[in-house]
C-alpha positions in Angstrom: 55.1 78.4 78.3 53.2 81.3 76.6 56.4 83.3 76.3 58.2 80.4 74.6 55.4 79.8 72.0 54.8 83.5 71.2 55.9 84.6 67.7 57.0 88.3 67.8 55.4 90.8 65.5 58.7 92.3 64.4 62.1 90.8 64.3 65.3 92.4 62.9 65.8 91.0 59.4 68.6 88.6 58.8 68.7 86.7 62.1 66.7 83.8 60.7 63.6 84.3 62.8 60.0 84.4 61.4 58.6 87.8 60.8 55.0 89.0 60.9 55.0 89.5 57.1 55.9 85.9 56.3 53.3 83.4 55.1 51.8 81.0 57.7 53.4 77.6 57.8 50.1 75.9 56.7 50.2 77.8 53.4 53.7 76.8 52.8 52.8 73.2 53.4 49.9 73.4 50.9 52.0 74.8 48.1 54.7 72.2 48.5 52.4 69.3 49.1 54.5 68.3 52.1 52.8 67.0 55.3 53.8 69.3 58.1 52.8 68.8 61.7 51.9 72.2 63.2 52.3 72.5 66.9 49.4 73.9 68.9 50.1 77.4 70.0 48.3 79.0 72.9 46.6 82.3 72.3 48.7 85.3 73.1 47.2 88.1 75.3 46.9 91.5 73.7 49.1 93.2 76.1 51.9 90.6 75.4 51.5 91.0 71.7 52.1 94.7 72.0 55.5 94.3 73.9 58.4 96.1 72.2 60.3 94.4 69.5 63.6 94.8 71.3 62.5 92.3 74.0 61.5 89.9 71.3 64.9 90.2 69.7 66.5 89.4 73.1 64.3 86.3 73.4 65.4 85.1 70.0 69.0 85.7 70.7 68.8 83.9 73.9 67.1 81.0 72.3 69.9 80.9 69.7 72.6 80.9 72.4 70.8 78.1 74.3 70.7 76.1 71.1 74.5 76.4 70.6 75.5 75.3 74.1 77.5 72.1 74.2 75.6 69.3 76.1 77.3 68.3 79.3 79.2 65.1 79.3 78.5 62.6 82.0 81.6 61.1 83.5 81.6 57.5 84.6 83.7 56.3 87.6 86.7 54.3 86.6 86.4 50.6 87.1 87.6 49.4 90.5 90.8 47.4 90.2 91.8 45.0 92.9 95.5 44.7 93.5 97.0 41.2 93.7 99.4 41.9 96.6 99.9 38.2 97.3 101.9 37.6 94.1 104.1 40.5 93.4 106.0 39.9 90.2 109.8 39.8 90.2 112.0 40.1 87.2 115.2 39.6 89.1 116.4 43.3 89.2 118.5 43.5 92.3 119.8 47.0 91.7 116.8 49.0 92.8 114.7 49.0 95.9 111.0 49.7 96.1 108.3 49.3 98.8 104.5 49.2 98.7 103.0 52.4 100.3 101.1 50.4 102.9 104.3 48.7 104.0 106.1 52.1 104.3 103.3 53.5 106.4 103.3 50.4 108.7 107.0 50.8 109.2 106.6 54.5 110.0 103.8 53.7 112.5 106.1 51.1 114.2 108.9 53.7 114.4 106.5 56.3 115.9 105.3 53.7 118.5 108.9 53.1 119.5 109.4 56.9 119.8 106.4 57.1 122.0 107.6 54.3 124.2 111.1 55.7 124.5 110.1 59.4 124.8 112.2 60.4 121.8 112.0 63.9 120.4 111.0 63.9 116.7 110.9 66.6 114.0 108.4 67.4 111.3 107.3 70.2 109.0 104.3 72.4 109.5 101.9 71.9 106.6 98.6 73.4 107.9 96.9 75.6 110.5 93.4 74.4 111.2 90.5 75.9 113.1 88.1 74.0 115.4 84.7 75.5 115.8 86.2 79.0 115.3 87.4 78.8 118.9 90.6 76.7 118.8 93.7 76.4 116.6 95.7 73.3 116.0 99.0 73.0 114.2 99.4 70.2 111.7 102.9 68.8 111.2 103.9 66.1 108.7 106.4 63.4 109.5 106.9 61.1 106.6 103.3 60.0 105.8 102.0 60.6 109.3 99.8 63.6 110.3 100.9 65.1 113.7 98.4 67.2 115.6 99.5 69.8 118.2 97.2 72.3 120.0 98.2 75.9 119.6 98.4 76.5 123.3 101.0 73.7 123.6 102.8 74.6 120.4 103.5 78.3 121.4 104.2 77.7 125.1 107.9 78.6 124.7 107.3 81.3 122.1 107.7 85.0 122.9 104.1 86.3 122.7 103.8 89.4 124.7 100.9 89.4 127.3 99.4 86.3 125.7 98.3 85.1 129.2 96.2 88.3 129.6 94.5 88.0 126.3 90.9 86.8 125.9 90.0 83.5 124.2 89.1 85.4 121.0 92.4 87.3 121.1 94.4 84.2 121.6 92.6 82.5 118.8 93.5 85.4 116.4 97.1 85.7 117.6 97.8 82.0 117.5 96.3 81.7 114.0 98.3 84.7 112.7 101.6 83.6 114.1 101.2 80.0 113.0 100.3 81.1 109.4 103.8 82.7 109.1 105.5 79.4 110.1 104.2 77.1 107.4 106.9 74.7 106.1 109.0 75.3 109.3 110.8 72.3 110.7 109.9 72.0 114.4 110.4 69.5 117.3 107.6 67.5 118.9 107.2 64.7 121.4 104.7 62.0 120.2 102.1 61.0 122.8 99.8 58.6 121.1 98.4 57.3 117.8 94.8 57.3 116.7 92.8 56.7 113.5 90.1 58.9 112.0 86.8 57.8 110.5 88.5 56.8 107.3 91.1 54.7 109.0 93.9 57.2 108.4 96.5 57.3 111.2 97.4 60.5 113.1 99.6 61.3 116.0 98.8 63.5 119.1 102.0 65.3 120.1 103.4 68.1 122.3 105.9 70.7 121.2 106.2 72.1 124.7 107.3 68.7 126.2 109.8 68.3 123.3 111.4 71.7 124.0 111.3 71.0 127.8 113.3 67.8 127.2 115.8 69.5 125.0 116.3 72.4 127.4 116.9 69.9 130.3 119.5 68.1 128.2 121.4 71.2 126.9 120.9 73.9 129.6 119.6 72.6 133.0 120.7 69.0 133.3 123.9 67.7 134.9 125.5 67.3 131.5 124.4 70.6 130.0 126.7 71.3 127.1 125.8 74.8 125.9 128.2 77.7 126.6 129.3 80.9 124.9 131.0 80.0 121.7 128.9 76.8 121.2 127.9 76.2 117.6 124.6 74.5 116.6 122.3 74.0 113.7 119.1 76.0 113.9 115.8 75.8 112.0 114.3 79.0 110.6 110.7 79.1 111.8 109.6 82.6 110.7 111.1 85.7 109.1 110.5 89.5 109.0 112.2 92.4 107.3 114.6 93.0 110.2 114.9 89.5 111.9 114.5 85.8 111.7 113.2 83.5 114.4 114.9 80.1 114.8 114.3 77.0 116.9 117.5 75.6 118.3 118.3 73.3 121.2 114.8 73.6 122.6 114.5 77.3 122.5 113.1 79.9 120.1 115.4 82.9 119.5 115.2 86.0 117.4 118.3 87.0 115.4 118.4 90.6 114.0 119.9 91.4 110.6 123.1 92.5 112.3 123.7 89.0 113.5 122.8 87.3 110.2 125.8 88.3 108.0 129.3 89.6 108.6 129.8 90.4 104.9 126.9 92.5 103.7 124.1 94.8 104.8 120.8 92.9 104.8 118.0 95.2 103.9 115.2 92.6 104.1 115.9 89.4 106.0 112.8 87.7 104.6 114.3 88.0 101.1 117.6 86.4 102.1 116.4 83.7 104.6 113.3 81.5 104.2 111.2 79.5 106.6 112.2 75.8 106.6 115.9 76.4 105.9 118.7 75.6 108.3 121.2 78.1 109.7 124.4 77.5 111.6 124.5 79.7 114.7 126.9 80.4 117.5 126.0 81.3 121.1 127.1 84.9 121.6 125.6 85.6 125.0 124.2 83.2 127.6 122.6 83.4 131.1 121.0 80.3 132.5 119.0 80.4 135.8 118.6 76.8 136.7 116.6 77.5 139.8 113.9 79.5 138.0 114.5 77.5 134.8 115.0 80.6 132.5 117.3 81.0 129.6 118.6 84.4 128.3 120.5 83.6 125.1 121.7 85.5 122.0 122.5 83.6 118.8 124.5 84.9 115.8 125.4 83.7 112.4 127.7 86.6 111.7 129.9 85.5 114.6 130.6 82.3 112.7 131.4 84.1 109.5 133.8 86.4 111.2 135.6 83.5 112.9 135.6 81.1 110.0 136.0 83.4 107.0 138.4 85.9 108.7 136.3 89.0 107.8 138.4 92.1 107.3 138.1 94.7 110.0 138.5 98.5 109.9 142.3 99.2 109.5 144.8 101.7 108.3 144.9 100.2 104.8 141.4 101.6 104.2 142.6 105.2 104.6 141.9 107.3 101.5 140.2 104.3 99.9 136.8 104.6 98.2 134.1 102.1 99.0 130.5 101.4 98.1 128.3 101.7 101.1 124.5 101.7 102.0 122.9 104.2 104.3 121.3 102.4 107.2 120.4 105.4 109.5 120.0 109.1 109.3 120.9 110.9 112.6 120.7 114.7 113.3 124.4 115.2 112.6 125.5 112.0 110.8 124.7 109.4 108.1 125.4 105.9 109.3 126.4 103.5 106.5 127.6 99.9 106.1 130.5 99.3 103.7 129.4 96.5 101.5 131.5 93.3 101.5 133.3 94.2 104.7 130.5 94.6 107.3 132.3 97.7 108.5 130.1 100.5 109.8 130.8 104.0 108.5 130.0 107.4 110.0 129.7 110.4 107.7 129.0 114.0 109.0 126.1 115.7 107.2 128.4 118.5 106.0 130.7 115.8 104.5 128.0 114.7 102.1 128.6 116.2 98.6 125.1 116.2 97.1 121.9 118.2 96.6 119.1 116.0 97.8 119.4 114.5 101.4 120.3 110.9 101.6 117.6 108.3 102.7 117.9 104.9 104.3 118.8 102.4 101.6 120.6 104.8 99.3 124.0 103.7 98.0 127.0 106.1 98.3 130.7 106.1 97.4 132.6 106.7 100.7 136.0 108.2 101.0 137.6 106.9 104.2 139.4 109.7 106.1 139.6 108.1 109.6 139.5 104.8 111.4 138.1 103.8 114.8 139.4 100.3 115.5 137.7 99.8 118.9 134.3 100.2 117.3 135.3 98.7 113.9 134.2 102.0 112.3 135.3 104.1 109.4 134.8 107.9 109.1 134.8 109.9 105.9 133.0 111.7 103.2 130.7 110.6 100.5 128.8 111.2 97.3 125.7 109.5 96.1 126.4 106.4 94.0 
């Protein structure tokens, strides 16, 4: 209080504050015959009066800033409006369809109850990864308006996570959380087990991804009517990506497809830039080994196989001899550069001495390749090159 009422002895001229040389306010009132109410000011201690003027200037500036602040506005809650759902107005428009949100949710709950009763596998998109007491991870999937909850241990049961069974609880927590964070927006399968309601009355579904994938594996691989074989084509869901691979869910299994199996037309430098989580991908079964007794599946999926078969991709042939092609360096060996000819998906081999340049080539460099030889068995071209 004393600090606020104190009048500094010296103030920089021009900022509108009273200085020590100005006349007292009582004298001004007497000369002008104007009644002025003078507030009582507590006496200022001597040591406070001798404080430097710079501090006083700071106080005056601070007071000026405070005086210019805009007063906060108080917001009032909007008035509560009660909807008249008993009498929905109708203007006779029979060309459009519309439903009340509560009716839509009730229909979705009925459909989910039917799926629970029938044991039907459903699909949804991952929208969140939640922690419980910093000990457990749960995956949140959205199906229409319903929230699907799946524990991480169940969710990743069929995922390839090396030595996860040997990890401690803390290590599992970190690995589950990290892996799930890369799968946001992925479309995954689940088997609904029950419906509950939270404290706000919002419905949610407890589900199992493991049981859904078990059921799909029994149908397509282990059962009496198993229908998967080498050459089978299916639609896969991309659940995660990396620079050199994508992971897909398909027919109840998770499988990794390397960049070589993603395209038959071009060299893919970074798969995560070309393919995205949540997208679909047509794949073909390239290799398959099913052990029904031990219930294991060894499978290799390929998108490039479909492109080669459907689009009739050109292979290495005599017409390429003495031709010049643009290619990308994919590997540097002790004696050779390995390249991919763009547009053809044909691998090229260039001896180091056949490179006409100053600086050594690096992975990712583009070159112009002169084809001087063909190896049909390996679908490979041999030749010389210069840097593009």
